[in-house]
N, C-alpha and C positions, 0 to 999 in steps of 0.2 A: 812713737805712739804704734799702735797698730788701730787699722782702717777697714771696716766695711764698706762693702760697694754694696748694692743692689740693684743687678741688672747689668747684662754686659755685652750691651747695646755700645754705640761711639760714644754716649757722656759720661758710661761708666769706664770704658774703657781707658779715656783720654786722664778721667782722673786719678786709675790706678796711674796709668802711664806718668803722672806728673810727680803722684807722689810716689812713687819708686826712683822716679830723678832727685825728690829731694829727700831720701833715706829713708820714710817712713815703712812701715812695715802693712801689705794690702792685702787683706782675700775677699775676692769678687763672684758673689753666689746670682746662678743663672738656673731661671726654670726652664727651658729649653737644650736640648742638647749639641749649641754650637752657638759661637761666639758672633756679634755684628746687627741684633736685632732686625730694623729693617735694612740691616747693610746686607741683604741676605741672596743666596746666589744657590739657585737649584741644579743639580745634573745629572740631565739623564743617558743610563745606560747606551742609548741609542747615537750619541756623541754629541747632544745639546747642552751648552749651558745658558741659564736664563739668568737676568738681574731681577730679583721679584719684586723686591723694596722699591729703596732708591737704586736710580739706574745710571747715577754719572757725578763724580766728585769736582765740585767747584770751589777754588781754596780760596778766592775772594781776594786775596792779600790776609787772611787771618792768621790765626796759627798755626792753624792744621796746615796751611800751606809750608811753614818750614818746617814742619814734624814729616809730614809725607816726601818730601820732598828733600830734605837734608840729614832728618835721622832714622828713616824705615830705608829696608833696601828697596829698590826701583828697576831691578831688574825686569818683573812682570808689569810693570806701568806702563802705560798708554793713552797717549793723547788724541781724545777724539778729533778727527780732522774736522767730518760730516758737518755741517749746521743744524740748528732746528728748524722746521718750518712749520705752517699753520695749518690747519684746516676747518671747512667753514662747512657743517653738512658734508663733510667727507670730500669736499671739493679742495684740491692742496694748492697754500701759495709760498710762496718764501718769504719767512722770518725774518724781526728785525735787524737788518742787518750791525749795527750795535751792540745788540744783544750777545749776538753771535759772533762778537768779539772776546767773551768770557771765554780763559781757559775751560777746559772741562776736560778728568782724569777717568780711566777707569783701570782695570787690568787683566793681563787676556785671559785669568783663567777664571773669572769672575769678580764681583766687585766686592765680594766677601774677605778677600785675599787680603784687604787693608787692614778688618776688623782681625785677622789671625795675626797679621804683623804688629799692629799693635799692641796684642792681648798677650806677643810671648814671652814665655819664661814666669808671666803672671799668675799666681795660684787661683784658678777659678776654677770654684764649683759648681759642673753641669746638673744639669736637670735637678736642682733643689732649688725648690719650691718657699719661698721666706713666708708665710701666712702675719708673724707678729715678732715687735721685737719687743722683750723687756729690757729693763733698768732698774739696776740696782746700783742706789747714788751717782757716781760718775760713772757707770761701766755698762754699757747695754751686752745684752744676751742675745745671738742670735743665731738659731737651730745650733743650740747648745754649746757654741762657743764664744769667748767674752769678750769684746772689745773696747779703746777707749771715743774712738769716733764710729759716725755711720753717714755714708751719703747714699740717700733713696735716688735712683734714675725712672725709675719706671714711667707709662703713664700716667698724669695729675691722680683720675680714679683710682688706680691701685697705688699707688702712695698714698693719698689720703685715707685708705684702708691702714694702712702701715704705722703712718700717723695717729691712728685713734685707737690704735692697739697699745698707743702707748699713752692715750689720753690727750693727747696733743691735735690743732690745727694750726694752720697757714693760710694766709690771704688767696687763697685760690681758688675761687669760686666760680670768677668770668672764666676761667679756662674751659673749652669746648673742642671737642676732637670732630674729623668728620672721618666717614668708616670707605674702603676701599679693597673695591676685588680686583684681583693681577690673574689674566689667562695667558699660562702660558703657550705660544704654539710655535713647533717644528715642521717645517718642511724639506719634503724631498726636492722641491722646486729651488731654484735660486732666483735670488730678485735685484735689482738696482735701484736705485734709488740715491737722490742727488742729496738725501738728508740720512740725519741719524736715526730722527725723532719726531714724530706730532705732536700738535697740542695745539688742541680748543680754547681759543683766546677766554673765549667768550663763556667757558664750559656751561655749556648747556646740550652739549651733543654728551650721547651715552657713553662714548669715548673719548676721554679725556685726554688722554695719553698713549702716543703707539711707539715704542722702542724698538726699531727693529735691530735687535744685536748681532746679528751677525756684519753690518754698517759700522758698528759702533765698535768692535775690535774683534782681531782674527780668532779663530778658534772655537766661534760660539754656533757651527754647525758641524756638519758632516760635509767631504767638498762635492760640492754641485747642492748644497742644502741653504736653506735659510731658517732665522729664528728671531720671534719678535715675542713683545711682553707689551699687551694691553693691559692700563688699567683706567678703571670704568667710576664715572663721575660720584660723586658723593652723594650726590641722590639718587640718581642711578639703585646705587651699589646698598645706599641707607634702605631704600624700599624694598630690594629685592634681597637681602642679606639673607633669609633664610632659604632661600629656594636651591634646588639643588644643581651641582659643577655642572650639569650638563646645563641647563638654563642661560650659566653664560657663557659657556663656551657656544651654542646655539648663537647666542645674540654679537658676539663677537665675528663669527666664521659668517656672519651675512656683513656686516661692517669691513673686515677681508676681501670678502668675493667684491665688492664696491670699487675698493680702492682698489684691487691688483690682478680681477677676472677670477674664472670660476678655476682655475686650478689652486686657488688660494680658498679653497670650500672644503676641501677634503685633508687637513692635517695629518702627517704622521703623528706626532707627538700633541697632545690636549692636557695642560691642566690646571689646576685651577689654585690661590692662595687668597684669603679671604684678609682685610687687616681689622679690626672692631676700634683700632686708634691708630688711625694712619699716619694724618697730620692734625696737627694744633690750628683752629679756627681763629682762637681769640687768647692771648697770653697775659700770665701775669708777670709780675717785674722781681727780676734775680734780687732784687735787693730790697725790696720789701716780703719775700720770702725769706732771704737769710741775713741775719742779721752776725752781723761780726762779732766773734767769740763763740758764736755757736759750737756746739761738739755735733748737732743733727744737721745736715745740709739740705736739702732739696737741688737736683741738677736736672728733671726731668726735661723734657724737649718742647712743654709748656709755657714756658721761661722765658726762652732768648729766639725758640723757631725750629721748625721741624726740617729743616732742612742737615745735612751731613753739617757743613762748614760751622752751623750755631749750633748743632747739640755736642760738637767738640766742645766747642769757645764755653759752654754751659761747664760744660767736667772739669775740661782744665780751671776755670773760673772758679768754680767751687774746691777743687784740690788748692788752688794756691790759698785761699780766706783758711781754710783748715788749718795749713799748713804752717 
């Protein structure tokens, strides 16, 4: 069986990995220039590395656990030792002791290493945007190639466009997403924190999440420096999505100054990444969207959740249902 997978995020790569294990031929189509989707790392020429989407992997005993620790190389794998703290109006406090017992992992040179390892040896067509799918009997046509089956992994709005090109629909109308703007900051000044990340549990402050990259993993900043990724809240991101990068950088720097002092008002590096479909806020059921025996399956994060382990599980499950 020859299978086309649209999207080289974690779900698509998990599906490809499993299908290859089962002896199937797989081609993955990805519109961007790299693997991973929101499992994305940015490297700056001055020596900073930022995880700009997902900031760690929490296997939680799911399928990703045995694949990451048992099937893939682990030389660059790093267990995140420092906990997550909370903030309320930028006033920090220790986080939940029970939640901080959950094992979290990253990779020394960026979380995207996981996606690259997962996709190693897979036929991935980068910078190939699939805008429609055609069907001739039992054969599907994507980008001028023929396939026996297809797995769609983009966010639900983009998946629906591909389904509509075939005259199909699936019960996903209840799925919605929130947007997120991420701000990457690199400083020549070091910082010591008892945590690797801060979270606003109530989700009311514009600074929803702050990852101290240089506290999370080695080699994220030059010697004597520090690196951060700020993820701004859904409402703030949505209301200001069209604003220029400088707007989000200035807002984040005001938060950094409040947290760490005036030395953190002037970064050496400042970059912005906008995620239109950051996380699903409501889900459709995998079983309702995909029926046994179908050769066109959906494995979007809108079915099982936006965390890495959930997206991985969704792709893996689609592969096993298809095979």
